[in-house]
VOROMI-778507 format. One line per field, with one value per residue: residue number from 1; x, y, z of N, C-alpha, C, O in turn; residue in three letters; chain. Coordinates in Angstrom, 3 decimals, padded with zeros to 6 digits. Example, Ala and Ser with C-alpha at 12.3 -4.5 7.8 and 13.67 -1.06 7.14 Angstrom:
REM residues 2
k: 1:2
n_px: 013.190:012.850
n_py: -005.690:-002.250
n_pz: 007.800:007.080
ca_px: 012.300:013.670
ca_py: -004.500:-001.060
ca_pz: 007.800:007.140
c_px: 013.200:012.900
c_py: -003.300:000.030
c_pz: 007.800:007.870
o_px: 014.236:013.409
o_py: -003.319:001.138
o_pz: 008.465:008.039
r: ALA:SER
c: A:A
***
This chain:
REM residues 193
k: 1:2:3:4:5:6:7:8:9:10:11:12:13:14:15:16:17:18:19:20:21:22:23:24:25:26:27:28:29:30:31:32:33:34:35:36:37:38:39:40:41:42:43:44:45:46:47:48:49:50:51:52:53:54:55:56:57:58:59:60:61:62:63:64:65:66:67:68:69:70:71:72:73:74:75:76:77:78:79:80:81:82:83:84:85:86:87:88:89:90:91:92:93:94:95:96:97:98:99:100:101:102:103:104:105:106:107:108:109:110:111:112:113:114:115:116:117:118:119:120:121:122:123:124:125:126:127:128:129:130:131:132:133:134:135:136:137:138:139:140:141:142:143:144:145:146:147:148:149:150:151:152:153:154:155:156:157:158:159:160:161:162:163:164:165:166:167:168:169:170:171:172:173:174:175:176:177:178:179:180:181:182:183:184:185:186:187:188:189:190:191:192:193
n_px: 000.753:000.574:000.251:-001.783:-005.213:-007.371:-010.390:-013.407:-016.083:-019.786:-021.702:-024.631:-024.669:-026.444:-028.162:-027.295:-025.435:-021.917:-018.732:-016.861:-015.273:-015.441:-014.884:-011.895:-012.663:-014.421:-016.950:-017.909:-018.223:-020.460:-022.608:-022.564:-023.029:-021.619:-020.037:-018.835:-020.943:-022.412:-021.741:-019.389:-016.705:-013.432:-010.219:-008.556:-009.905:-011.122:-012.934:-013.609:-012.941:-015.726:-018.405:-020.661:-022.399:-025.149:-025.588:-026.440:-026.210:-023.888:-021.106:-017.556:-015.648:-012.491:-009.885:-007.650:-005.143:-004.083:-005.937:-008.132:-006.885:-006.550:-009.397:-010.165:-008.391:-008.219:-010.067:-012.515:-016.019:-018.680:-022.025:-024.393:-027.733:-029.495:-031.941:-033.515:-034.270:-036.633:-038.171:-035.822:-034.168:-033.757:-031.704:-030.372:-029.436:-027.701:-025.758:-024.673:-023.787:-021.546:-019.810:-019.335:-018.620:-017.223:-016.632:-013.605:-011.564:-011.217:-010.675:-011.655:-013.021:-013.355:-015.862:-014.839:-016.073:-019.289:-021.699:-025.195:-028.567:-032.208:-034.080:-037.000:-039.343:-041.297:-038.308:-037.520:-036.325:-036.202:-038.131:-037.262:-035.050:-036.885:-035.969:-035.033:-037.030:-038.506:-040.220:-041.764:-042.002:-041.569:-042.086:-039.993:-037.235:-035.424:-032.420:-029.755:-026.397:-023.171:-020.020:-016.316:-014.431:-014.095:-014.392:-014.926:-018.066:-019.273:-021.314:-023.297:-022.430:-022.591:-025.209:-026.174:-024.857:-026.145:-028.748:-030.103:-030.529:-029.200:-031.318:-031.595:-029.342:-028.170:-025.697:-025.520:-024.010:-020.757:-018.389:-018.727:-020.262:-023.270:-026.156:-028.347:-031.154:-030.259:-030.815:-030.684:-027.970:-027.276:-024.534:-022.892:-020.380:-018.008:-015.941:-012.834:-012.349
n_py: -001.506:002.311:004.180:006.210:006.742:004.460:003.033:001.189:000.070:-001.354:-002.411:-002.633:-003.775:-003.179:-005.021:-005.128:-003.552:-002.645:-004.295:-002.313:000.989:002.689:003.112:003.138:003.152:004.979:004.222:002.570:003.762:005.377:003.650:001.416:000.985:002.108:001.335:003.609:005.508:005.222:006.550:009.062:008.060:007.814:008.634:006.165:003.930:000.297:-002.092:-005.497:-008.466:-009.433:-009.281:-010.547:-008.493:-009.106:-010.076:-009.593:-007.879:-007.981:-006.442:-005.530:-002.366:-000.976:001.012:-000.188:-002.222:-004.673:-005.670:-006.124:-008.259:-010.308:-010.873:-011.891:-014.014:-015.627:-017.658:-017.290:-017.271:-016.980:-016.286:-017.118:-016.349:-018.058:-017.895:-020.184:-021.737:-023.693:-026.712:-027.092:-030.190:-032.399:-034.075:-032.726:-030.686:-032.209:-032.977:-030.624:-029.805:-031.832:-031.405:-030.312:-030.730:-028.057:-025.292:-023.532:-021.343:-022.424:-024.987:-028.179:-028.007:-029.323:-028.271:-027.398:-029.029:-027.758:-025.803:-026.457:-025.625:-025.570:-022.898:-021.370:-018.815:-015.937:-013.938:-011.312:-009.712:-006.782:-006.683:-008.563:-007.345:-006.800:-007.637:-010.004:-012.135:-013.706:-016.926:-017.224:-019.175:-021.689:-022.742:-021.160:-021.731:-021.238:-021.274:-021.943:-021.496:-021.889:-020.671:-021.458:-020.474:-018.706:-018.816:-017.508:-016.752:-018.909:-019.629:-019.475:-021.407:-023.759:-024.071:-024.842:-026.731:-028.720:-028.801:-026.819:-023.546:-020.551:-017.793:-015.479:-013.860:-013.460:-012.101:-012.558:-012.519:-011.896:-013.385:-012.425:-010.263:-009.066:-008.876:-008.039:-005.730:-003.834:-001.970:-001.950:-000.504:000.900:002.042:001.521:002.448:000.375:-001.486:-003.062:-006.645
n_pz: 000.021:-000.609:001.202:000.990:000.722:000.391:-001.660:-001.510:-002.484:-002.997:-005.699:-007.337:-010.374:-013.201:-015.567:-018.879:-018.608:-019.119:-017.398:-016.594:-016.549:-018.565:-022.423:-024.462:-027.016:-029.350:-030.504:-029.368:-026.786:-027.324:-027.710:-025.706:-022.431:-019.351:-016.167:-014.957:-015.237:-012.837:-010.799:-009.247:-008.950:-007.377:-008.669:-010.179:-009.392:-009.871:-011.195:-009.358:-010.542:-012.915:-014.389:-017.277:-019.808:-019.876:-017.542:-013.918:-010.869:-007.593:-007.768:-006.890:-006.638:-006.366:-005.210:-004.234:-005.429:-004.341:-002.518:-004.393:-006.101:-003.996:-003.631:-006.091:-006.479:-004.226:-003.799:-002.944:-001.861:-004.157:-005.110:-006.866:-008.244:-010.796:-013.405:-015.013:-018.296:-018.585:-016.361:-013.895:-013.001:-010.148:-010.576:-012.480:-010.933:-009.329:-011.023:-011.405:-009.028:-008.770:-010.707:-014.059:-017.610:-019.211:-021.760:-021.819:-023.025:-025.261:-024.586:-023.212:-019.938:-016.516:-014.064:-010.640:-007.735:-006.526:-004.591:-004.842:-005.495:-005.701:-006.039:-004.731:-006.284:-005.251:-005.645:-004.979:-006.450:-008.896:-012.045:-014.697:-017.332:-020.695:-022.973:-022.248:-022.533:-020.938:-019.966:-022.339:-024.067:-022.467:-018.998:-016.425:-014.362:-011.113:-009.828:-007.179:-007.238:-005.828:-006.178:-006.135:-007.878:-011.051:-013.876:-017.330:-018.235:-016.566:-014.969:-016.656:-018.636:-017.263:-016.430:-019.171:-020.000:-018.444:-019.793:-019.305:-019.983:-018.912:-018.412:-017.091:-014.812:-011.348:-009.400:-005.920:-003.832:-002.759:-000.671:002.083:001.745:000.693:-001.666:-000.814:-000.393:-002.043:-005.048:-008.806:-010.092:-007.717:-005.447:-002.881:-000.010:001.132:003.543:003.360:004.041
ca_px: 000.032:001.424:-000.311:-002.955:-006.416:-007.986:-011.666:-013.914:-017.436:-020.003:-022.374:-025.505:-024.443:-027.718:-028.331:-026.871:-023.974:-020.366:-017.961:-015.659:-015.523:-015.538:-014.176:-011.222:-013.456:-015.667:-018.374:-018.549:-018.481:-021.438:-023.548:-022.628:-023.504:-020.314:-020.090:-018.712:-022.185:-023.318:-020.919:-018.258:-015.916:-012.230:-009.139:-007.856:-010.706:-011.176:-013.950:-013.166:-013.800:-016.633:-020.009:-021.012:-023.391:-026.296:-025.798:-026.475:-025.748:-022.942:-019.618:-016.723:-014.938:-011.747:-008.408:-006.754:-005.090:-003.472:-007.330:-008.487:-006.046:-006.751:-010.664:-009.890:-007.183:-008.425:-011.375:-013.638:-017.286:-019.418:-023.177:-025.575:-028.944:-029.764:-033.604:-032.991:-035.138:-037.230:-038.407:-034.806:-034.524:-032.744:-030.475:-029.662:-028.559:-026.803:-024.532:-023.895:-022.869:-020.334:-018.708:-019.604:-017.614:-017.550:-015.311:-012.958:-010.615:-011.166:-010.599:-012.638:-012.876:-014.481:-015.693:-014.792:-017.512:-019.927:-023.314:-026.388:-030.205:-033.240:-034.923:-038.563:-039.694:-040.348:-036.887:-037.511:-035.756:-036.657:-038.612:-036.080:-035.175:-037.715:-035.267:-034.759:-038.134:-038.544:-041.634:-042.926:-042.193:-042.022:-041.933:-038.340:-036.987:-034.293:-031.199:-028.883:-025.149:-022.254:-018.495:-015.216:-013.958:-014.706:-014.525:-015.546:-019.397:-019.087:-022.322:-024.192:-021.778:-022.716:-026.674:-026.574:-024.088:-026.886:-029.774:-030.846:-029.656:-029.580:-031.921:-031.204:-028.117:-027.799:-024.576:-026.042:-023.180:-019.332:-017.911:-019.466:-021.035:-024.497:-027.112:-029.649:-031.597:-029.551:-031.341:-029.917:-027.267:-026.968:-023.599:-022.477:-019.071:-017.552:-014.556:-012.313:-012.587
ca_py: -000.002:003.644:005.078:006.879:006.231:003.294:003.188:-000.081:-000.089:-002.605:-001.750:-003.441:-003.874:-003.562:-005.699:-004.371:-002.415:-003.449:-004.083:-001.191:002.155:003.265:002.275:004.129:003.189:006.170:003.986:001.539:004.496:005.934:002.688:000.871:001.599:001.555:001.678:005.278:006.450:005.335:007.329:009.896:007.090:008.405:008.177:004.904:002.935:-000.865:-003.281:-006.229:-009.438:-009.378:-009.908:-010.005:-007.211:-009.679:-010.647:-008.574:-008.088:-007.415:-006.145:-004.561:-001.704:-000.256:001.317:-001.155:-003.402:-005.874:-006.381:-006.774:-009.486:-011.413:-011.341:-012.620:-014.920:-016.426:-018.947:-016.654:-018.020:-016.271:-016.878:-016.413:-017.186:-018.497:-018.275:-021.262:-022.293:-025.115:-026.701:-027.980:-031.255:-032.534:-034.569:-031.763:-029.965:-033.025:-032.599:-029.015:-029.979:-032.740:-030.830:-030.607:-030.088:-026.688:-024.936:-022.274:-020.769:-023.422:-026.339:-028.841:-027.750:-029.659:-027.504:-027.744:-029.250:-026.326:-026.041:-025.935:-025.965:-025.192:-021.831:-021.033:-017.319:-014.992:-013.656:-010.269:-008.908:-006.027:-007.415:-008.877:-006.786:-007.157:-008.146:-011.584:-012.871:-015.065:-017.318:-016.604:-020.533:-022.367:-022.273:-021.348:-022.021:-020.854:-022.402:-021.265:-021.763:-021.299:-021.307:-020.729:-020.102:-017.816:-018.980:-016.181:-017.199:-020.190:-020.423:-019.976:-022.452:-025.036:-024.824:-024.856:-028.034:-029.809:-029.132:-025.831:-022.641:-019.553:-016.716:-014.509:-014.468:-012.561:-012.634:-012.272:-012.468:-012.218:-013.467:-011.894:-008.946:-009.291:-007.695:-007.573:-004.083:-003.065:-001.979:-001.943:001.223:001.488:001.887:001.571:002.141:-000.867:-001.381:-004.363:-007.491
ca_pz: -000.086:-000.809:001.981:000.522:001.095:-000.681:-001.466:-001.693:-002.899:-003.937:-006.837:-008.038:-011.896:-013.838:-016.751:-020.099:-018.492:-019.154:-016.288:-016.766:-016.213:-019.882:-023.302:-025.417:-028.287:-029.305:-031.042:-028.180:-025.841:-027.449:-027.811:-024.669:-020.935:-018.482:-014.679:-014.665:-014.998:-011.746:-009.514:-009.237:-008.291:-007.474:-009.561:-010.043:-009.348:-010.951:-010.860:-008.936:-010.939:-013.855:-014.502:-018.204:-019.963:-019.744:-015.891:-012.953:-009.089:-006.867:-007.717:-005.957:-006.877:-005.308:-005.699:-003.707:-006.325:-003.723:-001.977:-005.778:-006.563:-003.140:-003.878:-007.424:-006.595:-003.056:-003.687:-002.072:-002.506:-004.966:-005.129:-008.032:-008.510:-012.262:-013.860:-016.270:-019.345:-018.158:-014.608:-013.705:-012.090:-009.065:-011.199:-013.041:-010.083:-008.752:-012.069:-011.153:-007.694:-008.839:-011.712:-015.755:-018.393:-020.274:-022.677:-021.354:-023.869:-026.535:-024.127:-022.313:-018.692:-015.658:-013.187:-009.426:-006.955:-005.818:-003.982:-005.742:-005.078:-006.513:-005.255:-004.997:-006.399:-005.691:-004.891:-004.643:-007.901:-010.020:-012.849:-015.509:-018.663:-021.497:-024.178:-022.014:-023.187:-019.995:-019.660:-023.639:-024.793:-021.578:-018.080:-015.999:-012.680:-010.511:-009.347:-006.597:-007.464:-004.978:-006.703:-005.635:-009.092:-011.693:-015.648:-018.384:-018.409:-016.076:-014.377:-018.122:-019.392:-016.333:-016.788:-020.267:-020.278:-018.046:-020.489:-018.972:-020.271:-018.038:-019.180:-016.216:-014.078:-010.668:-008.204:-004.590:-002.782:-002.670:000.623:003.338:001.169:000.156:-002.606:-000.256:000.051:-003.237:-006.352:-009.792:-010.164:-006.305:-005.246:-001.418:000.458:001.933:003.605:002.872:004.678
c_px: 000.935:001.032:-001.261:-004.350:-006.938:-009.509:-012.286:-015.385:-018.134:-021.153:-023.252:-025.368:-025.700:-027.137:-028.092:-025.646:-022.578:-019.827:-016.682:-016.258:-016.064:-014.851:-013.240:-011.777:-014.601:-016.806:-018.379:-019.036:-019.876:-022.568:-023.662:-022.752:-022.364:-020.463:-019.732:-020.041:-022.970:-023.092:-019.888:-017.179:-014.151:-011.616:-008.420:-008.951:-010.712:-012.165:-013.046:-013.929:-014.892:-017.775:-020.350:-022.143:-024.397:-026.993:-025.876:-026.374:-024.347:-021.659:-018.924:-015.983:-014.194:-010.617:-007.198:-006.336:-004.796:-004.805:-007.729:-008.010:-006.614:-008.422:-010.659:-009.157:-007.630:-009.384:-012.387:-014.935:-018.047:-020.992:-023.908:-026.869:-029.340:-031.151:-032.918:-034.585:-035.694:-037.394:-037.123:-034.981:-033.483:-031.774:-029.922:-028.644:-027.668:-025.439:-023.661:-023.098:-021.533:-019.704:-019.541:-018.669:-017.994:-016.241:-014.808:-011.629:-010.251:-010.622:-011.692:-012.404:-013.713:-014.578:-015.519:-016.245:-018.150:-021.384:-024.188:-027.397:-031.351:-033.867:-036.262:-038.641:-040.837:-039.013:-036.748:-036.849:-036.828:-037.051:-037.788:-036.279:-035.972:-037.434:-035.266:-035.938:-038.722:-039.954:-042.483:-042.718:-042.508:-041.752:-040.470:-038.639:-035.787:-033.508:-030.228:-027.455:-024.040:-020.703:-017.506:-014.072:-014.817:-014.436:-015.154:-017.031:-019.703:-020.250:-023.397:-023.578:-022.505:-024.291:-026.932:-025.829:-024.872:-028.493:-030.787:-030.192:-030.474:-030.217:-031.739:-030.046:-027.959:-026.930:-025.319:-025.216:-021.521:-018.628:-018.730:-020.437:-022.140:-025.264:-028.028:-029.929:-030.924:-030.730:-030.563:-029.665:-026.887:-025.213:-023.255:-020.915:-019.039:-016.258:-013.829:-012.210:-011.200
c_py: 001.185:004.572:006.241:006.242:005.482:003.634:001.737:000.241:-001.218:-001.893:-002.866:-003.242:-004.417:-004.298:-004.800:-003.375:-003.397:-003.210:-003.466:-000.046:002.869:002.548:003.565:003.847:003.912:005.453:003.386:002.428:005.168:004.856:001.755:001.620:000.858:002.008:003.202:006.156:006.494:006.103:007.944:009.293:008.117:007.458:006.988:003.850:001.669:-001.511:-004.440:-007.608:-008.908:-009.726:-009.465:-009.031:-007.840:-010.448:-009.208:-008.770:-007.487:-007.619:-005.377:-003.745:-001.480:000.156:000.836:-002.251:-004.438:-006.759:-006.877:-007.994:-010.681:-011.932:-012.325:-013.825:-016.113:-017.635:-018.274:-017.020:-016.705:-016.915:-016.099:-017.473:-016.880:-018.643:-019.001:-021.517:-023.759:-025.392:-027.620:-029.242:-031.330:-033.340:-033.684:-030.888:-030.594:-032.649:-031.444:-028.864:-030.560:-032.314:-031.119:-029.650:-028.987:-026.227:-023.630:-022.317:-022.052:-024.844:-026.808:-028.505:-028.558:-028.963:-028.052:-028.098:-028.051:-026.544:-025.434:-026.227:-025.369:-024.066:-021.761:-019.400:-017.246:-014.425:-011.912:-008.797:-008.037:-006.849:-007.467:-007.942:-007.452:-007.882:-009.627:-012.903:-014.009:-015.422:-017.039:-018.067:-021.449:-021.916:-022.052:-021.331:-021.479:-021.826:-021.303:-022.040:-021.008:-021.676:-020.620:-020.336:-019.293:-017.939:-017.931:-017.436:-018.596:-020.582:-020.440:-021.271:-023.796:-025.260:-024.762:-026.618:-029.351:-030.085:-027.685:-024.344:-021.218:-018.413:-015.239:-015.101:-013.149:-012.942:-011.648:-012.018:-012.851:-012.166:-013.295:-010.785:-009.478:-008.261:-006.935:-006.125:-003.333:-002.943:-001.852:-000.310:001.500:001.164:002.377:001.311:000.952:-000.821:-002.965:-005.537:-008.160
c_pz: 000.285:000.016:001.832:000.862:000.066:-000.417:-002.029:-001.667:-003.758:-004.643:-007.379:-009.647:-012.535:-015.009:-017.895:-019.890:-018.467:-017.623:-016.023:-016.774:-017.507:-020.904:-023.947:-026.964:-028.622:-029.635:-030.007:-026.709:-026.129:-027.150:-026.436:-023.430:-019.927:-017.082:-014.419:-014.717:-013.806:-010.666:-009.713:-008.713:-008.403:-008.370:-009.216:-009.284:-010.463:-010.525:-010.341:-009.411:-012.247:-013.896:-016.046:-018.816:-019.452:-018.500:-015.295:-011.846:-009.033:-007.676:-007.243:-006.912:-006.142:-006.357:-005.192:-004.449:-005.312:-003.088:-003.399:-006.179:-005.773:-003.195:-005.060:-007.110:-005.085:-002.913:-003.248:-002.613:-003.338:-005.311:-006.018:-007.931:-010.045:-012.512:-014.834:-016.984:-018.939:-016.619:-014.580:-012.748:-011.217:-009.491:-011.819:-012.210:-009.228:-009.659:-011.796:-009.887:-007.717:-009.731:-013.066:-016.118:-019.418:-020.920:-022.155:-022.170:-024.999:-026.006:-023.016:-020.789:-017.301:-014.606:-011.680:-008.790:-006.328:-005.098:-004.659:-005.322:-005.807:-005.768:-005.563:-004.956:-005.438:-005.054:-004.151:-005.464:-008.339:-010.973:-013.875:-017.013:-019.527:-022.524:-023.518:-022.278:-022.217:-019.829:-021.319:-024.129:-023.695:-020.076:-017.433:-014.653:-012.227:-009.770:-008.223:-006.496:-006.651:-005.540:-005.971:-006.489:-009.757:-013.211:-016.364:-018.541:-017.712:-015.541:-015.668:-018.766:-018.626:-016.326:-018.079:-020.538:-019.475:-018.465:-020.212:-018.929:-019.245:-018.812:-018.161:-015.142:-012.917:-009.741:-007.164:-003.800:-003.306:-001.437:001.344:003.102:000.109:-000.854:-002.044:000.288:-001.173:-004.439:-007.601:-009.820:-008.855:-006.395:-003.833:-001.051:001.233:002.645:003.826:004.271:005.537
o_px: 001.794:001.321:-001.359:-004.361:-006.934:-009.935:-011.683:-015.808:-017.658:-021.545:-022.757:-026.131:-026.059:-025.964:-028.672:-025.078:-022.354:-020.220:-015.710:-017.467:-017.070:-014.247:-013.656:-011.247:-015.711:-017.837:-019.308:-019.832:-020.485:-023.445:-024.781:-022.580:-022.187:-021.027:-020.420:-020.124:-023.864:-023.894:-019.177:-016.558:-013.848:-011.916:-007.792:-008.483:-010.412:-012.317:-011.879:-015.039:-014.721:-018.090:-020.371:-022.976:-024.812:-028.061:-025.576:-026.427:-023.757:-021.252:-019.448:-015.645:-014.592:-010.410:-006.057:-006.970:-005.543:-004.888:-007.648:-008.815:-007.038:-008.748:-011.123:-009.567:-007.289:-009.377:-013.400:-015.020:-017.857:-021.046:-024.071:-027.005:-029.484:-031.703:-031.919:-035.682:-035.039:-036.952:-037.173:-035.829:-032.473:-030.806:-028.695:-027.523:-026.933:-024.386:-022.443:-022.131:-020.576:-018.621:-020.327:-018.156:-018.891:-015.106:-015.584:-010.765:-009.141:-010.206:-012.351:-011.283:-014.888:-013.536:-016.037:-017.311:-017.453:-022.006:-024.168:-027.379:-031.055:-034.239:-036.653:-038.212:-041.305:-038.832:-036.111:-036.855:-038.029:-036.435:-037.389:-037.329:-035.988:-038.233:-035.521:-035.785:-039.293:-040.822:-043.664:-043.642:-043.579:-041.237:-039.626:-039.648:-034.996:-033.858:-030.057:-027.336:-023.919:-020.233:-017.636:-012.987:-015.971:-014.238:-016.111:-016.961:-020.396:-020.459:-024.260:-024.288:-022.924:-024.730:-028.132:-026.374:-024.567:-029.273:-031.888:-029.456:-031.651:-029.666:-031.775:-029.863:-027.693:-027.143:-025.637:-025.526:-021.175:-018.227:-019.672:-021.250:-021.964:-025.036:-028.473:-029.256:-031.115:-031.478:-029.413:-030.414:-026.082:-024.688:-023.324:-020.250:-019.988:-015.455:-014.396:-011.996:-011.346
o_py: 001.179:005.746:007.125:005.096:005.889:004.247:001.173:000.737:-001.840:-000.819:-003.902:-002.398:-005.594:-004.247:-003.714:-002.656:-004.493:-002.349:-003.923:000.112:003.576:001.516:004.724:004.364:003.543:005.904:003.893:002.056:005.536:005.181:001.376:002.838:-000.342:003.082:003.883:007.308:007.302:006.353:007.367:009.988:008.891:006.331:006.815:002.960:001.845:-001.520:-004.494:-007.955:-007.715:-010.721:-008.257:-008.809:-007.298:-011.036:-008.121:-009.959:-006.813:-008.686:-004.286:-004.269:-001.594:-000.091:001.192:-003.295:-005.387:-007.987:-008.092:-008.810:-011.716:-013.080:-013.460:-014.795:-017.296:-018.426:-018.971:-017.097:-015.539:-018.053:-014.879:-018.674:-015.738:-019.532:-018.593:-021.498:-024.795:-024.643:-028.735:-029.274:-030.629:-033.384:-033.770:-030.492:-029.961:-032.186:-031.295:-028.136:-030.155:-032.899:-032.065:-028.625:-029.055:-026.645:-022.679:-023.178:-022.419:-025.710:-026.123:-028.873:-028.204:-028.836:-029.144:-027.621:-027.359:-027.599:-024.268:-027.236:-024.512:-024.415:-022.102:-018.726:-018.242:-014.574:-011.507:-007.584:-008.297:-007.915:-006.346:-007.850:-008.675:-008.654:-010.524:-014.124:-015.020:-014.579:-016.697:-018.239:-022.052:-020.814:-022.807:-021.086:-021.217:-022.884:-020.105:-023.048:-019.784:-022.801:-019.566:-019.951:-019.062:-016.848:-017.440:-018.621:-019.395:-021.795:-021.317:-022.077:-024.741:-026.407:-024.594:-027.486:-030.535:-030.918:-027.490:-023.990:-020.973:-018.068:-014.100:-016.256:-012.018:-014.003:-010.471:-011.234:-013.795:-011.074:-014.088:-010.388:-010.094:-007.051:-005.824:-005.493:-002.118:-003.899:-001.542:000.658:002.426:000.335:003.584:000.381:000.582:000.012:-003.865:-005.120:-009.123
o_pz: 001.167:-000.212:002.683:001.311:-001.097:000.563:-002.942:-000.623:-004.707:-004.188:-007.823:-010.117:-012.527:-015.380:-017.900:-020.712:-017.953:-016.836:-015.421:-016.946:-017.446:-020.612:-023.972:-027.948:-028.239:-029.136:-029.379:-025.847:-025.124:-026.350:-026.091:-023.419:-019.719:-016.869:-013.659:-014.292:-013.556:-009.766:-010.537:-007.908:-009.310:-008.763:-008.171:-008.575:-011.643:-009.303:-010.731:-009.008:-012.499:-013.244:-016.283:-017.938:-018.428:-018.327:-015.790:-011.529:-009.878:-008.135:-007.018:-007.973:-004.982:-007.545:-005.487:-004.300:-005.549:-003.068:-003.580:-006.628:-006.287:-002.895:-004.951:-007.748:-005.088:-001.970:-003.187:-003.838:-002.992:-005.777:-006.040:-007.694:-010.482:-011.863:-015.426:-016.426:-019.057:-015.748:-015.099:-011.856:-011.294:-008.732:-011.771:-012.530:-008.470:-009.220:-011.895:-009.665:-007.057:-009.755:-013.127:-015.667:-020.259:-020.692:-022.066:-022.005:-025.385:-026.775:-022.235:-020.440:-017.197:-013.963:-011.448:-009.179:-005.586:-005.221:-005.053:-004.616:-006.639:-004.648:-006.679:-004.019:-004.885:-003.846:-003.179:-005.259:-008.262:-010.979:-014.191:-017.648:-019.391:-023.056:-024.322:-022.237:-022.626:-019.603:-021.377:-024.924:-023.766:-019.887:-017.916:-013.993:-013.133:-009.247:-008.449:-005.799:-006.708:-005.373:-005.348:-006.054:-009.398:-013.747:-015.765:-018.865:-018.341:-015.517:-015.712:-019.366:-019.295:-016.236:-018.292:-021.219:-019.620:-018.004:-020.728:-018.008:-018.976:-019.857:-018.628:-014.759:-013.323:-009.155:-007.335:-002.903:-004.016:-001.035:001.331:003.937:-000.942:-000.858:-002.331:001.102:-001.215:-004.644:-007.288:-009.692:-008.752:-007.139:-003.602:-001.507:001.924:002.226:004.447:005.409:006.289
r: MET:ASN:GLY:SER:LYS:GLN:TYR:TYR:TYR:LYS:VAL:TYR:LYS:PRO:PHE:GLY:MET:LEU:SER:GLN:LEU:HIS:SER:ASN:ASN:ALA:LYS:GLU:GLN:ARG:THR:LYS:THR:PHE:LEU:GLY:VAL:LEU:HIS:ALA:PHE:PRO:LYS:GLY:ILE:MET:PRO:VAL:GLY:ARG:LEU:ASP:ALA:LYS:SER:GLU:GLY:LEU:LEU:PHE:MET:THR:THR:ASP:GLY:LYS:TRP:SER:ASP:THR:VAL:ASN:ARG:SER:GLY:ILE:GLU:LYS:GLU:TYR:TYR:ALA:GLN:VAL:ASP:GLY:SER:ILE:THR:SER:ALA:ALA:VAL:ALA:GLN:LEU:VAL:THR:GLY:VAL:THR:ILE:GLY:VAL:ASN:GLY:LYS:LYS:TYR:LEU:THR:LYS:PRO:CYS:HIS:ALA:SER:VAL:LEU:GLU:PRO:PRO:LEU:GLY:PHE:VAL:ASP:ALA:ASP:ALA:SER:LEU:ARG:ILE:GLY:ARG:HIS:ARG:PRO:SER:SER:TRP:VAL:ARG:ILE:VAL:LEU:LYS:GLU:GLY:LYS:PHE:LYS:GLN:VAL:ARG:LYS:MET:THR:ALA:ALA:VAL:GLY:TYR:PRO:THR:LEU:ARG:LEU:VAL:ARG:VAL:ARG:ILE:GLY:ASP:GLU:TYR:LEU:THR:GLY:MET:ARG:PRO:GLY:MET:VAL:LEU:PRO:ILE:ARG:SER:GLY
c: A:A:A:A:A:A:A:A:A:A:A:A:A:A:A:A:A:A:A:A:A:A:A:A:A:A:A:A:A:A:A:A:A:A:A:A:A:A:A:A:A:A:A:A:A:A:A:A:A:A:A:A:A:A:A:A:A:A:A:A:A:A:A:A:A:A:A:A:A:A:A:A:A:A:A:A:A:A:A:A:A:A:A:A:A:A:A:A:A:A:A:A:A:A:A:A:A:A:A:A:A:A:A:A:A:A:A:A:A:A:A:A:A:A:A:A:A:A:A:A:A:A:A:A:A:A:A:A:A:A:A:A:A:A:A:A:A:A:A:A:A:A:A:A:A:A:A:A:A:A:A:A:A:A:A:A:A:A:A:A:A:A:A:A:A:A:A:A:A:A:A:A:A:A:A:A:A:A:A:A:A:A:A:A:A:A:A:A:A:A:A:A:A
***
């Protein structure tokens, strides 16, 4: 640490927003939405981890690179609620728990064992973005997945691998920090753990 004040925030990243402050690409800056519009963040702020544009939920922001690295590499638990296409079966959930094969960087990867269980709605979230077209063709269901790893689009790839593509994905917890009580776009200061 260089002795200067460090900043720590938790953010409810909304659906459709990229997990970066801005873009150096002028066209992308005009056509995409970035975290920088949510708050007057201090100089040197960075997102801790990522959520893809179609995912929403808890994201950390900090000026503390060492803390960011610790959160990303320490195997800290990340909890997700995934709304999937179809009524997910207990057999599919059991597959998620033991590990499924997904593609990562063009290679097959067996996910580590995790916690997974079926969730009963309503979960108290704001309505899903209309572009997700949830429930148009068949019923959907929710599954809770807790991981200690974070490959690119891992939860989406895992649910698809067991036959239930993810329609909506919300990260609700990172370690001891929860999304509880937050609405999309909210930014709250936190202290590192």
